[in-house]
GUKOLLO-576817 format. One record per residue (C-alpha): residue number from 0; residue in one letter; z, y, x. Coordinates in steps of 0.05 Angstrom, whole numbers. Example, Ala and Ser with C-alpha at 12.3 -4.5 7.8 and 13.67 -1.06 7.14 Angstrom:
<nodes>
0,a,156,-90,246
1,s,143,-21,273
</nodes>
This chain:
<nodes>
0,x,1,-12,-2
1,x,-18,67,24
2,x,44,112,48
3,x,35,165,-9
4,x,33,116,-57
5,x,93,78,-36
6,x,128,155,-22
7,x,118,170,-89
8,x,141,109,-114
9,x,213,112,-71
10,x,221,176,-96
11,x,283,190,-134
12,x,244,218,-202
13,x,296,271,-219
14,x,285,304,-154
15,x,214,297,-156
16,x,195,373,-146
17,x,258,378,-90
18,x,215,327,-46
19,x,159,345,10
20,x,99,354,-26
21,x,59,303,10
22,x,4,297,-28
23,x,-14,379,-20
24,x,-10,372,56
25,x,-49,320,63
26,x,-104,348,25
27,x,-108,399,78
28,x,-109,359,127
29,x,-166,335,97
30,x,-202,397,88
31,x,-186,400,165
32,x,-223,332,179
33,x,-279,361,130
34,x,-299,413,181
35,x,-288,368,245
36,x,-334,319,224
37,x,-381,377,201
38,x,-379,409,270
39,x,-383,348,305
40,x,-455,329,270
41,x,-471,397,288
42,x,-460,373,354
43,x,-476,301,367
44,x,-491,232,319
45,x,-437,226,280
46,x,-383,165,300
47,x,-382,95,264
48,x,-351,77,201
49,x,-310,28,247
50,x,-279,92,287
51,x,-249,113,208
52,x,-176,85,198
53,x,-135,90,140
54,x,-56,100,136
55,x,-16,41,131
56,x,57,50,91
57,x,114,34,138
58,x,180,4,119
59,x,207,58,73
60,x,282,25,85
61,x,324,65,145
62,x,351,17,203
63,x,408,-10,172
64,x,424,60,150
65,x,433,29,80
66,x,468,-32,98
67,x,531,-9,143
68,x,582,-22,104
69,x,646,15,126
70,x,705,-26,126
71,x,780,3,122
72,x,823,-40,177
73,x,898,-31,148
74,x,959,-44,183
75,x,970,-123,190
76,x,1031,-160,166
77,x,1024,-124,91
78,x,1006,-151,34
79,x,952,-123,-4
80,x,996,-104,-72
81,x,1031,-63,-29
82,x,973,-27,10
83,x,955,2,-65
84,x,1010,48,-71
85,x,998,80,-15
86,x,992,156,-17
87,x,913,178,-1
88,x,894,214,47
89,x,837,245,28
90,x,748,231,33
91,x,741,288,76
92,x,772,317,124
93,x,786,377,101
94,x,863,379,80
95,x,881,358,152
96,x,867,427,166
97,x,809,419,218
98,x,759,457,211
99,x,699,436,179
100,x,637,413,229
101,x,578,439,221
102,x,512,414,248
103,x,493,457,296
104,x,566,438,332
105,x,523,378,348
106,x,460,405,370
107,x,439,415,433
108,x,382,473,415
109,x,433,510,366
110,x,466,554,435
111,x,415,612,410
112,x,417,637,331
113,x,333,642,350
114,x,300,588,385
115,x,219,571,393
116,x,209,491,411
117,x,149,496,454
118,x,97,448,440
119,x,91,431,520
120,x,133,459,585
121,x,62,494,610
122,x,54,554,568
123,x,-15,547,571
124,x,-18,493,536
125,x,29,523,472
126,x,0,504,398
127,x,63,517,357
128,x,123,568,372
129,x,187,549,320
130,x,234,599,299
131,x,297,596,258
132,x,321,663,238
133,x,393,672,212
134,x,394,651,139
135,x,367,581,167
136,x,298,590,157
137,x,244,557,191
138,x,180,594,217
139,x,117,567,254
140,x,71,605,295
141,x,-1,572,300
142,x,-27,601,371
143,x,-93,583,363
144,x,-102,623,294
145,x,-165,650,323
146,x,-207,577,341
147,x,-262,561,294
148,x,-223,541,233
149,x,-159,563,254
150,x,-149,590,187
151,x,-133,511,155
152,x,-93,506,212
153,x,-53,567,199
154,x,-45,546,120
155,x,-24,479,133
156,x,31,489,177
157,x,57,556,132
158,x,52,505,77
159,x,97,449,119
160,x,141,508,135
161,x,153,520,52
162,x,167,445,43
163,x,205,438,97
164,x,256,499,87
165,x,252,476,13
166,x,278,408,32
167,x,337,429,69
168,x,370,478,18
169,x,359,422,-26
170,x,391,381,22
171,x,450,434,38
172,x,467,449,-29
173,x,470,369,-51
174,x,523,360,5
175,x,558,420,-5
176,x,566,393,-83
177,x,592,318,-60
178,x,639,348,-9
179,x,671,387,-56
180,x,669,325,-104
181,x,690,285,-56
182,x,760,327,-55
183,x,770,320,-126
184,x,760,248,-130
185,x,813,249,-73
186,x,861,295,-120
187,x,849,246,-162
188,x,867,185,-139
189,x,936,207,-100
190,x,952,221,-179
191,x,927,145,-193
192,x,969,122,-141
193,x,1022,157,-161
194,x,1017,141,-242
195,x,1014,65,-196
196,x,1082,81,-179
197,x,1113,112,-239
198,x,1092,49,-284
199,x,1114,0,-229
200,x,1184,29,-235
201,x,1205,89,-274
202,x,1264,105,-239
203,x,1243,101,-158
204,x,1271,154,-114
205,x,1237,172,-54
206,x,1267,187,13
207,x,1249,264,33
208,x,1207,285,86
209,x,1254,301,143
210,x,1290,229,130
211,x,1215,196,131
212,x,1201,228,199
213,x,1275,210,230
214,x,1265,136,202
215,x,1194,139,239
216,x,1221,146,309
217,x,1192,75,323
218,x,1116,69,328
219,x,1117,6,285
220,x,1182,25,226
221,x,1154,36,158
222,x,1192,76,118
223,x,1206,44,49
224,x,1244,54,-17
225,x,1310,49,-37
226,x,1329,-32,-31
227,x,1354,-24,-105
228,x,1282,-23,-124
229,x,1240,-79,-131
230,x,1178,-37,-109
231,x,1175,-27,-30
232,x,1114,31,-22
233,x,1087,43,43
234,x,1070,111,65
235,x,1010,135,90
236,x,1007,150,160
237,x,966,210,181
238,x,952,233,256
239,x,963,300,281
240,x,963,325,333
241,x,979,267,366
242,x,1043,264,315
243,x,1043,219,263
244,x,1072,250,195
245,x,1090,208,137
246,x,1065,236,69
247,x,1102,192,10
248,x,1072,184,-52
249,x,1075,249,-87
250,x,1110,225,-162
251,x,1133,289,-176
252,x,1066,318,-182
253,x,1059,276,-250
254,x,1100,324,-284
255,x,1036,378,-276
256,x,988,327,-293
257,x,962,318,-359
258,x,930,246,-376
259,x,858,234,-415
260,x,850,166,-412
261,x,850,147,-479
262,x,783,120,-520
263,x,763,159,-572
264,x,763,111,-636
265,x,755,134,-715
266,x,832,129,-730
267,x,842,171,-679
268,x,789,217,-690
269,x,820,227,-759
270,x,885,232,-743
271,x,859,294,-694
272,x,823,316,-766
273,x,884,310,-816
274,x,941,313,-779
275,x,916,349,-715
276,x,965,303,-672
277,x,955,300,-604
278,x,970,237,-557
279,x,1046,245,-508
280,x,1040,217,-439
281,x,1081,154,-444
282,x,1059,128,-364
283,x,1048,61,-407
284,x,1002,2,-358
285,x,950,18,-419
286,x,943,87,-400
287,x,937,64,-315
288,x,883,11,-337
289,x,849,70,-371
290,x,856,113,-319
291,x,834,57,-266
292,x,773,42,-301
293,x,754,112,-297
294,x,766,125,-226
295,x,731,66,-211
296,x,667,88,-258
297,x,676,151,-218
298,x,672,120,-149
299,x,608,79,-162
300,x,574,138,-192
301,x,593,182,-133
302,x,575,126,-84
303,x,500,123,-124
304,x,493,201,-107
305,x,511,183,-41
306,x,464,124,-30
307,x,411,175,-66
308,x,420,231,-16
309,x,417,188,43
310,x,352,158,15
311,x,332,231,4
312,x,337,243,74
313,x,304,175,103
314,x,241,191,53
315,x,228,271,75
316,x,243,261,142
317,x,195,199,151
318,x,138,231,99
319,x,137,286,144
320,x,132,242,216
321,x,73,217,174
322,x,33,278,158
323,x,43,304,231
324,x,15,253,263
325,x,-39,247,207
326,x,-55,322,230
327,x,-51,302,299
328,x,-97,250,292
329,x,-150,291,259
330,x,-138,347,305
331,x,-134,310,372
332,x,-72,357,385
333,x,14,335,399
334,x,44,382,342
335,x,87,324,316
336,x,131,321,375
337,x,163,393,374
338,x,162,394,301
339,x,199,324,295
340,x,254,356,349
341,x,263,416,302
342,x,269,368,245
343,x,316,326,278
344,x,367,370,308
345,x,360,407,241
346,x,407,408,178
347,x,374,348,151
348,x,369,304,212
349,x,442,322,252
350,x,482,322,191
351,x,523,255,179
352,x,568,279,128
353,x,535,235,73
354,x,543,171,120
355,x,614,182,143
356,x,632,195,67
357,x,602,143,51
358,x,634,91,97
359,x,700,124,71
360,x,683,113,8
361,x,665,41,9
362,x,725,31,49
363,x,770,72,-9
364,x,739,26,-63
365,x,747,-41,-32
366,x,821,-23,-27
367,x,845,15,-86
368,x,797,-19,-131
369,x,778,-89,-105
370,x,848,-109,-81
371,x,821,-109,-11
372,x,767,-159,-28
373,x,705,-131,12
374,x,653,-175,-26
375,x,674,-152,-95
376,x,680,-88,-75
377,x,617,-77,-47
378,x,582,-115,-106
379,x,614,-58,-152
380,x,590,-10,-101
381,x,517,-40,-88
382,x,502,-77,-149
383,x,441,-121,-136
384,x,363,-101,-150
385,x,344,-136,-212
386,x,278,-188,-199
387,x,229,-208,-246
388,x,240,-277,-260
389,x,176,-325,-264
390,x,196,-357,-319
391,x,198,-305,-366
392,x,124,-299,-354
393,x,113,-361,-377
394,x,161,-377,-434
395,x,117,-306,-465
396,x,46,-335,-451
397,x,77,-400,-478
398,x,106,-367,-544
399,x,47,-322,-550
400,x,-1,-379,-548
401,x,43,-410,-608
402,x,49,-345,-645
403,x,-25,-339,-646
404,x,-45,-416,-662
405,x,7,-417,-728
406,x,-26,-338,-750
407,x,-89,-383,-742
408,x,-64,-448,-776
409,x,-35,-402,-829
410,x,-111,-358,-848
411,x,-145,-441,-843
412,x,-92,-467,-893
413,x,-98,-397,-930
414,x,-176,-406,-941
415,x,-173,-482,-942
416,x,-128,-478,-1000
417,x,-155,-433,-1037
418,x,-79,-401,-1041
419,x,-97,-330,-1045
420,x,-135,-343,-1110
421,x,-93,-387,-1139
422,x,-46,-381,-1203
423,x,15,-380,-1148
424,x,-5,-331,-1109
425,x,33,-266,-1142
426,x,91,-319,-1149
427,x,90,-324,-1063
428,x,84,-248,-1057
429,x,134,-233,-1109
430,x,183,-272,-1079
431,x,172,-316,-1013
432,x,134,-249,-979
433,x,185,-198,-976
434,x,231,-252,-951
435,x,184,-257,-883
436,x,168,-184,-881
437,x,243,-173,-860
438,x,222,-213,-799
439,x,166,-182,-791
440,x,183,-117,-781
441,x,241,-127,-739
442,x,181,-173,-683
443,x,134,-109,-705
444,x,179,-56,-681
445,x,199,-103,-610
446,x,131,-99,-590
447,x,126,-28,-605
448,x,191,-27,-560
449,x,160,-73,-511
450,x,95,-28,-503
451,x,146,36,-498
452,x,182,7,-432
453,x,112,-12,-406
454,x,84,58,-403
455,x,157,92,-385
456,x,157,51,-332
457,x,82,66,-313
458,x,93,134,-320
459,x,156,139,-276
460,x,205,157,-334
461,x,285,136,-315
462,x,285,104,-382
463,x,350,56,-357
464,x,394,121,-341
465,x,375,163,-405
466,x,400,115,-440
467,x,461,94,-400
468,x,439,20,-387
469,x,484,-15,-344
470,x,442,-32,-266
471,x,407,-89,-272
472,x,427,-103,-353
473,x,368,-60,-380
474,x,301,-107,-400
475,x,237,-96,-374
476,x,176,-107,-421
477,x,156,-183,-412
478,x,238,-198,-427
479,x,234,-150,-501
480,x,155,-167,-512
481,x,185,-254,-494
482,x,243,-242,-551
483,x,187,-213,-604
484,x,143,-277,-592
485,x,203,-324,-604
486,x,215,-276,-667
487,x,136,-288,-683
488,x,142,-359,-683
489,x,192,-372,-721
490,x,170,-330,-770
491,x,98,-350,-769
492,x,135,-431,-783
493,x,160,-410,-833
494,x,112,-382,-864
495,x,69,-440,-860
496,x,119,-483,-885
497,x,124,-446,-948
498,x,54,-445,-963
499,x,64,-508,-998
500,x,51,-488,-1064
501,x,68,-554,-1096
502,x,127,-573,-1147
503,x,156,-623,-1173
504,x,126,-634,-1251
505,x,190,-668,-1277
506,x,244,-606,-1253
507,x,193,-553,-1241
508,x,220,-535,-1176
509,x,198,-527,-1104
510,x,228,-568,-1048
511,x,302,-537,-1040
512,x,293,-548,-954
513,x,231,-493,-960
514,x,261,-449,-992
515,x,318,-442,-957
516,x,269,-426,-889
517,x,268,-363,-897
518,x,349,-350,-906
519,x,362,-401,-842
520,x,315,-359,-796
521,x,361,-290,-818
522,x,421,-337,-811
523,x,405,-351,-734
524,x,378,-278,-721
525,x,447,-259,-738
526,x,479,-316,-702
527,x,435,-300,-643
528,x,448,-227,-638
529,x,530,-236,-651
530,x,533,-296,-603
531,x,585,-285,-551
532,x,563,-333,-497
533,x,527,-303,-434
534,x,461,-324,-472
535,x,388,-293,-487
536,x,404,-224,-451
537,x,480,-220,-472
538,x,492,-143,-444
539,x,424,-123,-487
540,x,452,-146,-544
541,x,528,-121,-544
542,x,500,-48,-521
543,x,454,-60,-583
544,x,511,-82,-630
545,x,560,-20,-601
546,x,506,26,-615
547,x,500,2,-693
548,x,572,4,-698
549,x,573,85,-688
550,x,523,105,-715
551,x,545,66,-784
552,x,613,110,-760
553,x,569,170,-735
554,x,610,220,-770
555,x,675,190,-725
556,x,648,181,-657
557,x,620,230,-601
558,x,541,228,-608
559,x,510,203,-543
560,x,437,202,-531
561,x,430,118,-547
562,x,464,127,-614
563,x,419,181,-642
564,x,354,143,-612
565,x,377,76,-648
566,x,385,123,-712
567,x,319,149,-710
568,x,292,81,-704
569,x,331,66,-773
570,x,291,115,-799
571,x,232,76,-797
572,x,260,9,-816
573,x,276,38,-889
574,x,234,-15,-922
575,x,271,-80,-876
576,x,343,-50,-895
577,x,300,-60,-979
578,x,273,-126,-947
579,x,347,-148,-930
580,x,377,-134,-992
581,x,319,-173,-1036
582,x,352,-223,-993
583,x,415,-222,-1018
584,x,390,-207,-1087
585,x,349,-263,-1087
586,x,397,-313,-1060
587,x,455,-285,-1095
588,x,467,-264,-1164
589,x,392,-244,-1193
590,x,347,-303,-1161
591,x,329,-377,-1175
592,x,302,-394,-1101
593,x,287,-460,-1125
594,x,243,-442,-1180
595,x,219,-380,-1142
596,x,238,-334,-1187
597,x,285,-269,-1187
598,x,304,-218,-1243
599,x,329,-162,-1190
600,x,269,-112,-1205
601,x,299,-107,-1277
602,x,371,-110,-1246
603,x,398,-39,-1254
604,x,457,-52,-1195
605,x,391,-70,-1149
606,x,357,-9,-1175
607,x,416,30,-1148
608,x,424,-1,-1082
609,x,351,-1,-1074
610,x,362,78,-1066
611,x,418,74,-1033
612,x,392,33,-969
613,x,333,74,-967
614,x,377,140,-957
615,x,428,103,-905
616,x,390,114,-848
617,x,371,188,-857
618,x,444,201,-862
619,x,467,158,-803
620,x,426,213,-766
621,x,452,280,-815
622,x,528,254,-800
623,x,511,257,-723
624,x,470,321,-722
625,x,539,362,-764
626,x,586,319,-710
627,x,545,354,-653
628,x,541,419,-700
629,x,611,429,-693
630,x,628,401,-619
631,x,571,442,-587
632,x,560,502,-630
633,x,478,488,-626
634,x,451,517,-680
635,x,387,471,-669
636,x,441,417,-696
637,x,451,452,-760
638,x,362,464,-769
639,x,369,383,-751
640,x,419,366,-794
641,x,379,414,-854
642,x,314,371,-840
643,x,347,301,-854
644,x,381,330,-918
645,x,311,344,-936
646,x,280,282,-922
647,x,334,241,-961
648,x,325,299,-1018
649,x,248,267,-1010
650,x,257,200,-1002
651,x,312,200,-1069
652,x,269,230,-1114
653,x,202,189,-1077
654,x,239,125,-1108
655,x,267,151,-1174
656,x,198,167,-1183
657,x,171,98,-1170
658,x,227,64,-1221
659,x,220,116,-1282
660,x,145,154,-1277
661,x,131,224,-1309
662,x,111,292,-1288
663,x,171,325,-1280
664,x,186,272,-1225
665,x,119,273,-1196
666,x,123,344,-1185
667,x,186,350,-1162
668,x,169,285,-1117
669,x,108,312,-1081
670,x,148,386,-1073
671,x,201,355,-1040
672,x,159,305,-998
673,x,116,362,-982
674,x,170,402,-951
675,x,201,342,-915
676,x,123,330,-887
677,x,116,395,-857
678,x,197,399,-827
679,x,197,331,-800
680,x,119,347,-758
681,x,142,411,-744
682,x,216,382,-704
683,x,168,322,-674
684,x,123,364,-639
685,x,161,429,-628
686,x,233,406,-609
687,x,225,334,-595
688,x,164,336,-558
689,x,162,406,-532
690,x,88,418,-548
691,x,55,472,-579
692,x,69,520,-525
693,x,22,576,-529
694,x,40,609,-459
695,x,52,540,-414
696,x,8,524,-360
697,x,-23,469,-407
698,x,-51,516,-456
699,x,-13,488,-537
700,x,16,433,-493
701,x,72,450,-440
702,x,77,465,-369
703,x,95,393,-346
704,x,54,334,-372
705,x,62,258,-345
706,x,0,237,-377
707,x,-57,264,-342
708,x,-116,264,-402
709,x,-90,318,-436
710,x,-129,302,-491
711,x,-81,246,-507
712,x,-29,305,-538
713,x,-66,332,-578
714,x,-103,257,-606
715,x,-9,238,-620
716,x,-8,296,-653
717,x,-65,287,-700
718,x,-40,200,-706
719,x,31,227,-722
720,x,8,285,-782
721,x,-28,232,-811
722,x,21,173,-813
723,x,65,222,-825
724,x,37,219,-901
725,x,45,155,-923
726,x,84,172,-973
727,x,26,197,-1014
728,x,7,125,-1028
729,x,69,129,-1076
730,x,60,183,-1112
731,x,-16,178,-1126
732,x,-4,107,-1156
733,x,-33,66,-1104
734,x,-6,-9,-1129
735,x,-58,-49,-1091
736,x,-121,-46,-1050
737,x,-182,-93,-1046
738,x,-158,-170,-1024
739,x,-76,-138,-1016
740,x,-34,-149,-1068
741,x,22,-91,-1073
742,x,73,-124,-1029
743,x,33,-131,-979
744,x,12,-58,-985
745,x,83,-35,-980
746,x,84,-85,-917
747,x,27,-49,-876
748,x,48,25,-902
749,x,119,7,-871
750,x,78,-19,-807
751,x,39,42,-795
752,x,114,82,-801
753,x,145,32,-748
754,x,74,46,-697
755,x,82,123,-712
756,x,160,111,-695
757,x,135,81,-622
758,x,81,132,-610
759,x,138,185,-621
760,x,190,147,-574
761,x,141,149,-524
762,x,142,227,-526
763,x,206,239,-538
764,x,231,207,-477
765,x,179,240,-437
766,x,208,302,-452
767,x,274,286,-443
768,x,256,256,-371
769,x,224,322,-356
770,x,283,368,-377
771,x,320,317,-336
772,x,280,331,-266
773,x,274,397,-282
774,x,354,405,-284
775,x,355,353,-230
776,x,399,309,-265
777,x,403,239,-237
778,x,468,214,-244
779,x,519,202,-301
780,x,580,248,-322
781,x,638,202,-317
782,x,700,244,-345
783,x,761,238,-290
784,x,825,220,-325
785,x,872,279,-297
786,x,871,344,-307
787,x,918,407,-297
788,x,969,406,-353
789,x,961,472,-400
790,x,884,469,-369
791,x,818,448,-392
792,x,786,430,-324
793,x,795,372,-274
794,x,846,378,-224
</nodes>
């Protein structure tokens, strides 16, 4: 693979704009190459094609840099349980009073403020001069600009300097940010250690500092808590100016700390809303466990930031090396040596804060959160990369072939037996078809979501980060297709078993076994979804179930992106909810499945529930918008709530009109549906997709686009509007189409809505991803468990 493609693949996509623009610099080098080739053609015949060599992609892993694991060696003879209660000395050395080291101190070229790095010792062979000003900005002067074509070389180095300074500024900013975060984590960990001590022995008494210092005259003595205490607390030993200072675990700080670790539950939310209750600190094991979980997640996420920074530094250094060597090869000059020497001695190449901090975090995490188990600690900090499995591809192909064969078999049976024109056709479509359509809707949605994942991956949309999937638990498009294909095989197999229209002439009843097949399939689907065993992607199933629960109780849970994204999916599965209601009616109070008859459509209870289940998905989104409006004070969430309220009214009036008819109801249904369609279409295109901006770089789209073909965006906007108008099938009274039963027509309209939702999914996450890119947002926000009492900020 060419280095340019490998370079873009290895980028942290949310930081894409902060990387060196290798493509633009390569384009300038190609211009210089064409100029030299043209010049050579005028002087001599062009060289044979065999002399034109391409670039190769080197390994993008630093030599052991990303795999070096720092391990803290504790005192010998001390138990791991006791060592967990040492006061923490911090991830950085700032608190020890030592001045912060700068890359300038280790830079032999930084003895002066302004430097000129020359290409050769002989001044006559100088090609470039590199200057660093007081602000740390580097400027390169090309000394051969008077030569023919020298303006392109000047342009190259000007662009190269711009990219280098951009990378330096971004890297400095991120390093300073992680150093500040390291200090905060250090303070939080000290409080956690104090909380551990307090939980184990609330009445523990610590000796004062002077007593500890006097007791530490022996180099091997370790001060301990009073003998009456069942807990032995070992103080952290710090070396400061050749003197040992013992720092006791600061339990007293808990008096000034507020613990915020309780998980939000609907019950707690109701208590706060109704009675205004606030939790009191009890220093219990439950609080300790919650704090440890939050701190563990914070350390894992912080370590991921450090890994990203190290990768960013290495990849940019490699890119500068590649482009300069390419330039030297094109121009037969040797400019890479002085420029790369400058890169190596700049903040980008000489700052080792990240590497040292990584080692310190590894040692701290292993000691305090892995109980000293190096393997478990590093497994949490460096989870293994998910690998594609060949058996998934094999099973996908096998099940897809089976599904296709069964579909063909159904078509052949229907044609040979003349079922489409038989007397039992209407009976089958009214009773059996709605049962299988539920499974069909789910399968189609899975296929659309698999397509979403494929195109998100192709255009490098970081969907695992956006959805908040745990590392290694996200499903690829093959896995989702595999689940969809398996469901399709079960559905087609059940349909084929129910195509037998023969009845027992004595009882006028169908076979009980075949009539229970749809119910058995639904039972299998629910059983697999809630299966507690680690099979069939348990992590993903539980993630889905958790999101469903939060959607059902949406006003009482804090709204996050996976929850409202799932609620949007449910709004496109209204017909699936109605099919589920039909299951209950057909196999319950108003149906006789043995004779394939029911009276559901005449039942008043069914009619009311038929209306309610259509409104429920939109209620979920309405409640989520209200919750976000109250918490975030965002007016757009209020408008979004009005959008879903208008949709609820439109669905309700269309459903009532479908049952009762009447000119007045028709007028109301058309009016409410038109308002809701306009509102939803505007929100889809302008807000969710961020398109139709007349002042953008791409007229009537947006500044940043992932799909290179701009016409695609205009096409999908038109398709979205057309598919939004599917409700007209109801108000226009279209009940049957040629060769289509009215139940089949309803299913087709429902599938079109699922397809529209699949299209919406891609562009919704594309817009979310581009927002993350614009804000360089590449990490999860983990709330810290401790904050100062009386304040709203962390320590």
